[in-house]
DRENDO-1510 file (C-alpha; in Angstrom, 1 decimal, always signed):
<recs>
REC; n; res; u; v; w
REC; 1; MET; +0.0; +0.0; +0.0 .
REC; 2; PRO; +1.5; +3.4; -0.9 .
REC; 3; ALA; +2.8; +5.6; +1.9 .
REC; 4; ARG; +0.4; +8.4; +0.9 .
REC; 5; ALA; -2.6; +6.1; +1.3 .
REC; 6; ARG; -1.4; +4.9; +4.7 .
REC; 7; ARG; -1.3; +8.5; +6.0 .
REC; 8; ALA; -5.0; +8.9; +5.1 .
REC; 9; GLY; -5.9; +6.8; +8.2 .
REC; 10; PRO; -7.7; +3.5; +8.4 .
REC; 11; VAL; -11.2; +4.8; +8.8 .
REC; 12; ARG; -11.0; +7.3; +6.0 .
REC; 13; LEU; -9.3; +4.9; +3.7 .
REC; 14; ALA; -11.8; +2.1; +4.5 .
REC; 15; PHE; -14.7; +4.6; +3.9 .
REC; 16; THR; -13.3; +5.7; +0.6 .
REC; 17; HIS; -12.8; +2.2; -0.7 .
REC; 18; ALA; -16.3; +1.2; +0.5 .
REC; 19; VAL; -18.0; +4.1; -1.2 .
REC; 20; GLN; -16.1; +3.3; -4.4 .
REC; 21; ASP; -17.0; -0.4; -4.4 .
REC; 22; TRP; -20.6; +0.5; -3.6 .
REC; 23; TRP; -20.9; +3.0; -6.4 .
REC; 24; TYR; -19.3; +0.7; -8.9 .
REC; 25; GLY; -21.9; -2.1; -8.0 .
REC; 26; LEU; -24.7; +0.3; -7.3 .
REC; 27; ILE; -27.5; -1.6; -9.0 .
REC; 28; PRO; -26.7; -5.1; -7.7 .
REC; 29; PHE; -26.0; -3.8; -4.3 .
REC; 30; ALA; -29.3; -1.9; -4.2 .
REC; 31; VAL; -31.2; -5.1; -5.2 .
REC; 32; LEU; -29.3; -7.2; -2.7 .
REC; 33; ASN; -29.8; -4.6; +0.0 .
REC; 34; LEU; -33.6; -4.8; -0.5 .
REC; 35; VAL; -33.4; -8.6; -0.4 .
REC; 36; TRP; -31.3; -8.4; +2.8 .
REC; 37; LEU; -33.9; -6.0; +4.4 .
REC; 38; GLY; -36.7; -8.4; +3.5 .
REC; 39; CYS; -34.9; -11.3; +5.0 .
REC; 40; VAL; -34.2; -9.3; +8.2 .
REC; 41; ALA; -37.9; -8.6; +8.4 .
REC; 42; THR; -38.6; -12.3; +8.6 .
REC; 43; VAL; -36.2; -12.7; +11.6 .
REC; 44; VAL; -35.5; -16.3; +10.7 .
REC; 45; ALA; -33.5; -15.4; +7.6 .
REC; 46; GLY; -32.0; -12.3; +9.2 .
REC; 47; PRO; -28.6; -13.6; +10.4 .
REC; 48; PRO; -28.0; -15.8; +7.2 .
REC; 49; ALA; -28.8; -12.8; +5.0 .
REC; 50; THR; -26.4; -10.6; +7.0 .
REC; 51; ALA; -23.7; -13.1; +6.6 .
REC; 52; ALA; -24.4; -13.4; +2.9 .
REC; 53; LEU; -24.3; -9.6; +2.5 .
REC; 54; PHE; -20.8; -9.6; +4.1 .
REC; 55; VAL; -19.7; -12.4; +1.6 .
REC; 56; VAL; -20.8; -10.3; -1.3 .
REC; 57; ALA; -19.1; -7.3; +0.2 .
REC; 58; ARG; -15.9; -9.3; +0.5 .
REC; 59; ASP; -16.1; -10.3; -3.1 .
REC; 60; ALA; -16.6; -6.7; -4.2 .
REC; 61; ALA; -13.7; -5.6; -2.0 .
REC; 62; ILE; -11.3; -8.0; -3.7 .
REC; 63; GLY; -12.5; -7.0; -7.2 .
REC; 64; GLN; -14.8; -9.9; -8.0 .
REC; 65; GLY; -18.0; -7.8; -8.1 .
REC; 66; ALA; -21.3; -8.1; -6.4 .
REC; 67; GLU; -23.1; -11.2; -7.7 .
REC; 68; PRO; -26.7; -12.0; -6.6 .
REC; 69; SER; -25.9; -15.7; -7.1 .
REC; 70; THR; -23.1; -15.4; -4.5 .
REC; 71; PHE; -25.6; -13.9; -2.0 .
REC; 72; PHE; -28.1; -16.8; -2.3 .
REC; 73; TYR; -25.3; -19.4; -2.2 .
REC; 74; ALA; -23.9; -17.9; +1.0 .
REC; 75; LEU; -27.4; -17.6; +2.4 .
REC; 76; ARG; -27.7; -21.4; +2.4 .
REC; 77; ARG; -24.0; -22.1; +3.3 .
REC; 78; TYR; -23.9; -19.8; +6.4 .
REC; 79; PHE; -27.5; -20.4; +7.6 .
REC; 80; TRP; -26.7; -22.3; +10.8 .
REC; 81; ARG; -23.3; -20.8; +11.4 .
REC; 82; SER; -24.7; -17.2; +11.2 .
REC; 83; TRP; -27.4; -18.0; +13.7 .
REC; 84; GLY; -24.8; -18.6; +16.3 .
REC; 85; LEU; -23.4; -15.1; +15.9 .
REC; 86; GLY; -26.9; -13.8; +15.4 .
REC; 87; LEU; -27.9; -15.0; +18.9 .
REC; 88; VAL; -24.8; -13.5; +20.4 .
REC; 89; SER; -25.5; -10.2; +18.6 .
REC; 90; ALA; -29.2; -10.1; +19.7 .
REC; 91; ALA; -28.5; -11.1; +23.3 .
REC; 92; GLY; -25.7; -8.6; +23.7 .
REC; 93; THR; -27.6; -5.8; +22.1 .
REC; 94; PHE; -30.7; -6.4; +24.2 .
REC; 95; LEU; -28.6; -6.5; +27.4 .
REC; 96; PHE; -26.8; -3.3; +26.7 .
REC; 97; VAL; -29.9; -1.4; +25.5 .
REC; 98; PHE; -31.8; -2.7; +28.6 .
REC; 99; ASP; -29.0; -1.6; +30.9 .
REC; 100; LEU; -29.0; +1.9; +29.2 .
REC; 101; TYR; -32.7; +2.4; +29.8 .
REC; 102; TYR; -32.7; +0.8; +33.2 .
REC; 103; TYR; -29.9; +2.9; +34.7 .
REC; 104; ALA; -30.9; +6.0; +32.9 .
REC; 105; ASP; -34.3; +5.7; +34.7 .
REC; 106; ARG; -32.6; +4.9; +38.0 .
REC; 107; LEU; -30.2; +7.8; +37.8 .
REC; 108; ALA; -32.7; +10.3; +36.6 .
REC; 109; GLY; -32.5; +13.5; +38.6 .
REC; 110; THR; -29.1; +12.7; +40.1 .
REC; 111; GLY; -27.3; +15.4; +38.1 .
REC; 112; ILE; -23.7; +14.6; +37.3 .
REC; 113; ALA; -24.2; +10.9; +38.2 .
REC; 114; PHE; -26.8; +10.7; +35.5 .
REC; 115; ASN; -24.6; +12.3; +32.9 .
REC; 116; VAL; -21.6; +10.1; +33.7 .
REC; 117; GLY; -23.6; +6.9; +33.9 .
REC; 118; VAL; -25.4; +7.5; +30.6 .
REC; 119; PHE; -22.2; +8.5; +28.8 .
REC; 120; PHE; -20.5; +5.4; +30.0 .
REC; 121; LEU; -23.3; +3.1; +28.9 .
REC; 122; VAL; -23.6; +4.8; +25.5 .
REC; 123; TYR; -19.8; +4.3; +25.1 .
REC; 124; VAL; -20.1; +0.6; +26.0 .
REC; 125; LEU; -22.9; +0.3; +23.4 .
REC; 126; LEU; -20.6; +1.8; +20.8 .
REC; 127; VAL; -17.8; -0.6; +21.7 .
REC; 128; TRP; -20.3; -3.4; +21.3 .
REC; 129; LEU; -21.1; -2.1; +17.8 .
REC; 130; GLU; -17.4; -2.0; +17.0 .
REC; 131; PHE; -17.1; -5.6; +18.1 .
REC; 132; LEU; -20.0; -6.7; +15.9 .
REC; 133; LEU; -18.5; -4.8; +12.9 .
REC; 134; MET; -15.4; -7.0; +13.3 .
REC; 135; ALA; -17.2; -10.3; +14.2 .
REC; 136; TRP; -19.5; -10.5; +11.1 .
REC; 137; PRO; -16.8; -10.2; +8.4 .
REC; 138; LEU; -14.6; -12.6; +10.4 .
REC; 139; LEU; -17.4; -15.1; +10.5 .
REC; 140; VAL; -17.5; -15.3; +6.7 .
REC; 141; ASN; -13.9; -14.7; +5.8 .
REC; 142; HIS; -12.8; -17.7; +7.8 .
REC; 143; PRO; -15.4; -20.4; +7.3 .
REC; 144; ALA; -13.4; -23.0; +9.2 .
REC; 145; MET; -12.9; -20.8; +12.3 .
REC; 146; GLY; -15.0; -21.8; +15.3 .
REC; 147; LEU; -17.4; -19.2; +16.7 .
REC; 148; ARG; -15.5; -19.0; +19.9 .
REC; 149; HIS; -12.3; -18.0; +18.0 .
REC; 150; VAL; -14.3; -15.6; +15.9 .
REC; 151; LEU; -15.5; -13.8; +19.0 .
REC; 152; ARG; -12.1; -13.8; +20.5 .
REC; 153; ASN; -10.4; -12.4; +17.5 .
REC; 154; ALA; -13.1; -9.8; +17.0 .
REC; 155; ALA; -12.6; -8.7; +20.6 .
REC; 156; ILE; -8.8; -8.4; +20.1 .
REC; 157; VAL; -9.2; -6.2; +17.0 .
REC; 158; THR; -11.8; -4.1; +18.8 .
REC; 159; LEU; -9.7; -3.5; +21.9 .
REC; 160; ARG; -6.4; -3.1; +20.1 .
REC; 161; THR; -7.2; +0.2; +18.3 .
REC; 162; PRO; -10.0; +1.9; +20.3 .
REC; 163; GLY; -9.6; +5.3; +18.6 .
REC; 164; ALA; -9.9; +4.1; +15.0 .
REC; 165; ASN; -12.7; +1.7; +16.0 .
REC; 166; PHE; -14.6; +4.5; +17.6 .
REC; 167; GLY; -14.3; +6.4; +14.3 .
REC; 168; LEU; -15.7; +3.4; +12.4 .
REC; 169; ALA; -18.6; +3.1; +14.8 .
REC; 170; ALA; -19.3; +6.8; +14.5 .
REC; 171; ILE; -19.5; +6.6; +10.7 .
REC; 172; VAL; -22.0; +3.7; +11.0 .
REC; 173; VAL; -24.1; +5.7; +13.4 .
REC; 174; LEU; -24.0; +8.8; +11.1 .
REC; 175; LEU; -25.0; +6.6; +8.1 .
REC; 176; THR; -27.9; +5.3; +10.2 .
REC; 177; LEU; -29.0; +8.8; +11.1 .
REC; 178; PHE; -28.7; +9.8; +7.5 .
REC; 179; SER; -31.0; +6.8; +6.7 .
REC; 180; ILE; -33.6; +8.2; +9.1 .
REC; 181; TRP; -33.5; +11.5; +7.3 .
REC; 182; PHE; -33.4; +9.9; +3.8 .
REC; 183; SER; -35.4; +6.7; +4.3 .
REC; 184; PRO; -34.9; +5.2; +0.8 .
REC; 185; PHE; -31.2; +4.8; +1.7 .
REC; 186; VAL; -32.2; +2.1; +4.2 .
REC; 187; GLY; -33.5; -0.1; +1.5 .
REC; 188; LEU; -31.0; +0.8; -1.2 .
REC; 189; GLY; -27.6; +1.1; +0.4 .
REC; 190; LEU; -27.2; +1.1; +4.2 .
REC; 191; GLY; -26.6; -2.6; +4.8 .
REC; 192; ALA; -24.3; -3.0; +1.8 .
REC; 193; LEU; -22.3; +0.1; +2.5 .
REC; 194; VAL; -21.8; -0.9; +6.1 .
REC; 195; ALA; -20.7; -4.4; +5.1 .
REC; 196; LEU; -18.2; -3.0; +2.6 .
REC; 197; LEU; -16.9; -0.5; +5.2 .
REC; 198; ALA; -16.4; -3.3; +7.8 .
REC; 199; GLN; -14.6; -5.6; +5.3 .
REC; 200; HIS; -12.2; -2.9; +4.1 .
REC; 201; TYR; -11.5; -1.7; +7.7 .
REC; 202; LEU; -10.8; -5.2; +8.9 .
REC; 203; HIS; -8.4; -5.7; +5.9 .
REC; 204; ILE; -6.5; -2.5; +6.8 .
REC; 205; GLN; -6.3; -3.2; +10.5 .
REC; 206; ALA; -5.8; -7.0; +10.5 .
REC; 207; PRO; -4.9; -8.3; +7.0 .
REC; 208; VAL; -4.3; -11.9; +8.1 .
REC; 209; LEU; -7.7; -12.0; +9.8 .
REC; 210; ALA; -9.4; -10.4; +6.8 .
REC; 211; ASN; -8.0; -13.2; +4.6 .
REC; 212; PHE; -8.1; -11.2; +1.4 .
REC; 213; PRO; -6.1; -12.6; -1.5 .
REC; 214; PRO; -3.1; -10.4; -2.5 .
REC; 215; ARG; -3.9; -7.8; -5.1 .
REC; 216; PRO; -1.8; -7.5; -8.3 .
REC; 217; GLY; +1.7; -6.4; -7.4 .
REC; 218; GLU; +1.3; -7.4; -3.8 .
REC; 219; GLY; +3.2; -10.4; -2.3 .
REC; 220; PRO; +1.7; -13.0; +0.0 .
REC; 221; LEU; +0.6; -11.8; +3.4 .
REC; 222; ASP; +3.0; -12.2; +6.3 .
REC; 223; GLU; +1.7; -14.6; +9.0 .
</recs>
């Protein structure tokens, strides 16, 4: 990677690559994003569809393009594997959101204790989002890796670079807020763009864990 690109910073570089890949595959990504959203609405197909979207994002990130056939193949291949991470994601998110509402209610009217407590819980929720943004691409990039090791490696990447990971989570939150303001983006691009962003970011921060093949002119990755 050129030195000039390295100076851009991992979050900015990942976002730039993600937007480029999403723009080049705008139509197939829009279709697959709608399919993904429909699968999430069924709940049962939500985790497999999320894994499949990350598979397509990985293919686009390494220059193979966004193919609908890849999505439906991955939907079947990762059906049960994705549900393991899906349960962890749902349980953790419910726990942290419940804690946020519970302690915010308990600390209401306590002044500085309320502000500090809510700030801490919001930050923990953001760290959980950072963790999930690393866990899902790891799940599909290493099909032979057990779920326990996926969670362990995702936690290591999350805690290793807290500043950059916070920037990644902030971009995802901003994209979500933009989707609330411009609702068609939810169906046409939000999931695909976030998946691309997470894949590129993981490749920049942990190339071996990302498991991307070397690009033209690049040698094999160091172990």
